[in-house]
C-alpha positions, 0 to 999 in steps of 0.5 A: 498514519498514512498522512503522517508517514507521507508528511514525514517522508517529504520532510526527509526528502523522499520523492515517493512511497511504496507499501510492499505488502497490502493484503488484497482481501483487506478492502478497507486498507486497499481503499484507504491507500487508494484514497491517499493517492496510492496505486497498485503497481504489482501483485504478489500471487498467493503471498498471504495465507488468510485464515478464511480464504486460504492463500490470497494475493498481496499488492505493492502500492506506490505513490509519487510524493509532491512537495 
């Protein structure tokens, strides 16, 4: 999904991508997006109610796309 969405964004002429809501406790997702070149550019404090951890942060993740 990550590679496909970036390729499709480039094909459509986008210069960057942003994911507005990556739950901080989802370490697999955070690691995946970082592996694909995304950085955390913002934190939404307590934006997600986790069933085990209560309210946790969500991240805004961003990447400039290279043609």
